[in-house]
C-alpha positions as a printed Julia matrix, in Angstrom:
236×3 Matrix{Float64}:
   0.0     0.0     0.0
   1.16    3.51   -0.79
   0.5     6.99    0.6
   1.18   10.25   -1.25
   3.48   12.46    0.79
   2.57   15.8    -0.82
  -1.21   15.47   -0.78
  -2.54   18.54    1.06
  -6.19   19.64    1.12
  -6.4    23.31    0.27
  -9.57   25.23    1.12
 -10.53   28.49   -0.56
 -11.73   31.07    1.98
 -15.51   31.4     1.9
 -15.93   28.46   -0.47
 -16.55   24.85    0.5
 -15.52   22.24   -2.07
 -17.22   18.86   -2.16
 -14.55   16.12   -2.27
 -17.06   13.72   -3.88
 -17.3    15.82   -7.02
 -14.51   13.8    -8.61
 -14.58   10.8   -10.91
 -11.91    9.1    -8.79
 -14.12    8.98   -5.73
 -17.2     7.83   -7.63
 -15.19    5.02   -9.21
 -14.14    4.06   -5.68
 -17.78    4.07   -4.52
 -19.0     1.94   -7.43
 -16.26   -0.65   -6.92
 -16.92   -0.9    -3.2
 -20.71   -1.09   -3.62
 -20.44   -3.9    -6.19
 -18.06   -5.79   -3.9
 -20.28   -5.4    -0.83
 -23.4    -6.44   -2.73
 -21.71   -9.51   -4.17
 -19.99  -10.79   -1.06
 -22.12   -9.63    1.85
 -25.71   -8.91    0.77
 -26.73  -10.97   -2.24
 -24.99  -14.13   -0.96
 -25.81  -16.05   -4.11
 -23.1   -17.91   -6.0
 -23.47  -19.46   -9.44
 -21.31  -22.06  -11.14
 -19.75  -20.94  -14.41
 -19.68  -23.68  -17.06
 -18.05  -23.99  -20.46
 -19.76  -24.82  -23.78
 -19.71  -28.51  -22.9
 -21.47  -27.92  -19.59
 -18.35  -28.6   -17.54
 -18.11  -26.57  -14.31
 -15.26  -24.06  -14.2
 -15.55  -21.85  -11.13
 -18.14  -20.63   -8.66
 -18.78  -16.88   -8.85
 -20.98  -14.43   -6.91
 -24.05  -13.14   -8.73
 -22.75   -9.79  -10.03
 -19.35  -11.25  -10.93
 -21.12  -14.0   -12.86
 -22.87  -11.48  -15.1
 -20.04   -8.94  -15.12
 -16.81  -10.96  -15.5
 -14.85  -11.06  -18.74
 -14.13  -14.17  -20.75
 -13.29  -14.45  -24.43
 -16.03  -17.0   -25.02
 -18.68  -14.59  -23.76
 -17.33  -11.12  -24.58
 -16.16  -11.99  -28.1
 -17.7   -15.36  -28.95
 -21.19  -14.33  -27.83
 -20.71  -10.59  -28.46
 -21.37   -9.59  -24.84
 -19.18   -6.55  -25.33
 -20.23   -4.82  -22.09
 -17.95   -7.26  -20.28
 -14.92   -5.24  -21.42
 -16.21   -2.58  -18.97
 -18.21   -4.47  -16.35
 -15.36   -6.82  -15.38
 -13.4    -3.81  -14.14
 -15.85   -3.35  -11.24
 -15.8    -6.94   -9.93
 -13.18   -8.23   -7.49
 -12.17  -11.63   -6.18
 -11.68  -10.86   -2.47
 -11.04   -8.13    0.09
  -7.29   -7.95   -0.58
  -7.91   -7.65   -4.32
 -10.23   -4.65   -4.03
  -8.21   -3.04   -1.23
  -4.97   -2.99   -3.24
  -6.72   -1.73   -6.37
  -8.57    1.05   -4.54
  -5.36    2.16   -2.83
  -3.8     2.47   -6.28
  -6.83    4.41   -7.52
  -6.64    6.87   -4.62
  -2.89    7.25   -5.14
  -2.77    7.88   -8.88
  -6.33    8.87   -9.81
  -6.31   12.45   -8.46
  -3.03   13.24  -10.24
  -4.33   12.1   -13.62
  -7.86   13.47  -13.17
  -6.58   16.91  -12.22
  -4.46   16.96  -15.38
  -6.94   15.48  -17.88
 -10.26   16.67  -16.47
 -13.22   14.53  -15.42
 -14.52   13.31  -18.8
 -11.15   12.49  -20.32
 -10.03   10.82  -17.09
 -13.09    8.53  -17.04
 -12.51    7.59  -20.68
  -8.82    7.02  -19.94
  -9.63    4.75  -16.98
 -12.17    2.61  -18.86
 -10.08    2.28  -22.02
  -7.03    1.16  -20.03
  -9.21   -1.43  -18.32
 -10.59   -2.67  -21.64
  -7.02   -3.06  -22.95
  -6.3    -5.66  -20.26
  -8.14   -8.6   -21.86
  -6.77   -7.61  -25.27
  -3.21   -7.95  -23.96
  -4.11  -11.29  -22.4
  -5.32  -12.5   -25.8
  -2.2   -11.19  -27.57
   0.08  -13.06  -25.17
  -2.02  -16.15  -25.82
  -1.71  -15.81  -29.6
   2.05  -15.4   -29.21
   2.17  -18.67  -27.28
   3.4   -17.05  -24.07
   0.24  -17.9   -22.14
  -2.45  -20.53  -22.4
  -5.78  -18.77  -23.01
  -9.0   -20.65  -22.27
 -12.23  -19.27  -23.76
 -14.28  -19.28  -20.55
 -11.69  -18.53  -17.88
 -13.1   -15.52  -15.97
 -11.17  -12.27  -15.64
 -12.18   -9.69  -13.01
 -10.67   -6.64  -11.35
  -9.72   -3.0   -11.89
  -5.98   -3.74  -12.04
  -5.53   -2.97  -15.75
  -7.19    0.41  -15.23
  -5.05    1.06  -12.16
  -1.83    0.22  -13.99
  -2.82    2.61  -16.78
  -3.45    5.57  -14.5
  -0.42    4.7   -12.36
   1.84    4.94  -15.4
   0.17    8.18  -16.48
   0.61    9.61  -12.98
   4.3     8.66  -13.1
   4.61   10.53  -16.41
   2.87   13.6   -14.99
   4.65   13.68  -11.62
   7.61   11.27  -11.8
   9.3    12.67   -8.69
   6.16   12.61   -6.54
   7.09   10.71   -3.39
   4.95    7.93   -1.95
   5.47    6.04    1.26
   5.36    2.25    1.14
   3.35    0.55    3.85
   6.11   -2.04    4.21
   8.86   -1.21    4.49
   7.84    2.37    5.47
  10.19    4.23    3.14
   9.68    7.06    0.64
   9.95    6.13   -3.02
   9.46    8.24   -6.14
   6.34    7.42   -8.11
   8.28    6.63  -11.29
  10.17    3.83   -9.53
   6.96    2.41   -8.08
   5.39    2.29  -11.55
   8.45    0.67  -13.12
   8.72   -1.91  -10.33
   5.07   -2.94  -10.63
   5.25   -3.25  -14.41
   8.5    -5.21  -14.12
   6.88   -7.58  -11.63
   3.95   -8.22  -13.97
   6.31   -8.77  -16.91
   8.27  -11.34  -14.88
   5.03  -13.09  -13.9
   4.04  -13.45  -17.56
   7.48  -14.53  -18.8
   7.96  -17.18  -16.11
   4.28  -18.11  -15.91
   3.83  -17.37  -12.24
   0.49  -17.62  -10.47
  -2.17  -15.39  -12.07
   0.01  -14.83  -15.14
  -3.11  -14.01  -17.15
  -4.02  -11.25  -14.73
  -0.49   -9.86  -14.95
  -0.79   -9.89  -18.74
  -3.86   -7.67  -18.34
  -1.83   -5.36  -16.08
   0.7    -4.92  -18.87
  -2.09   -4.19  -21.35
  -3.46   -1.46  -19.11
   0.0     0.04  -18.59
   0.82    0.06  -22.3
  -2.52    1.67  -23.16
  -1.99    4.2   -20.38
   1.42    5.09  -21.77
   0.15    5.47  -25.34
  -2.85    7.58  -24.36
  -0.86    9.7   -21.91
   1.77   10.48  -24.54
  -0.95   11.84  -26.79
  -3.07   13.59  -24.18
  -0.16   15.15  -22.31
   1.57   16.43  -25.45
   1.88   20.25  -25.24
   0.01   22.17  -27.94
   2.03   23.09  -30.98
   3.47   26.6   -30.95
   2.14   28.61  -33.89
   4.78   29.64  -36.39
   5.04   33.4   -36.84
   5.47   34.65  -40.39
């Protein structure tokens, strides 16, 4: 877990700002609400099966209808799953780590891009995750099964984390363990390097790490374009 060291709330005299008027915080709310509904209130789990009727995994109700798999999203044209899977999480640790990343990097990118562009940026980075997973499968690096479920906001988080590192590379964050200050650019590079190693050596959840790389690459490509300074007009 990480904490921004330079985050200071500034209040304008005579004017009260509502901290919930940000896309970052509403994304946090939606993720948490979906998680709570799935794991504490609905309490209904369904068994996902493949085309042959073979059971694959047991999923909570919202994750069942929101998760991504190639067989459903592409094979059956359920294209909303490129977005909906980003708001489903496997367990408390999964959502906690992702939301910490969102709170760390989201405000930096949202402040720079603005609300609408930041929301588009977040969702597109998330949608790039499954695409990267498929590309690694086509290259023979990973084994891709058509109905293996993919859930989580990690691809989106990696995208905005990389963009935040491009915007404020020397921003210092404090690691929860060990409690030391590290520049944001080194945090981003370390996380991407870890995911790359997981894919190359086929560690546990290699497919999820492939999605992380997809989100990071999309974040880099979009940030390069969106953060490019406007061209200076040539004077005659």
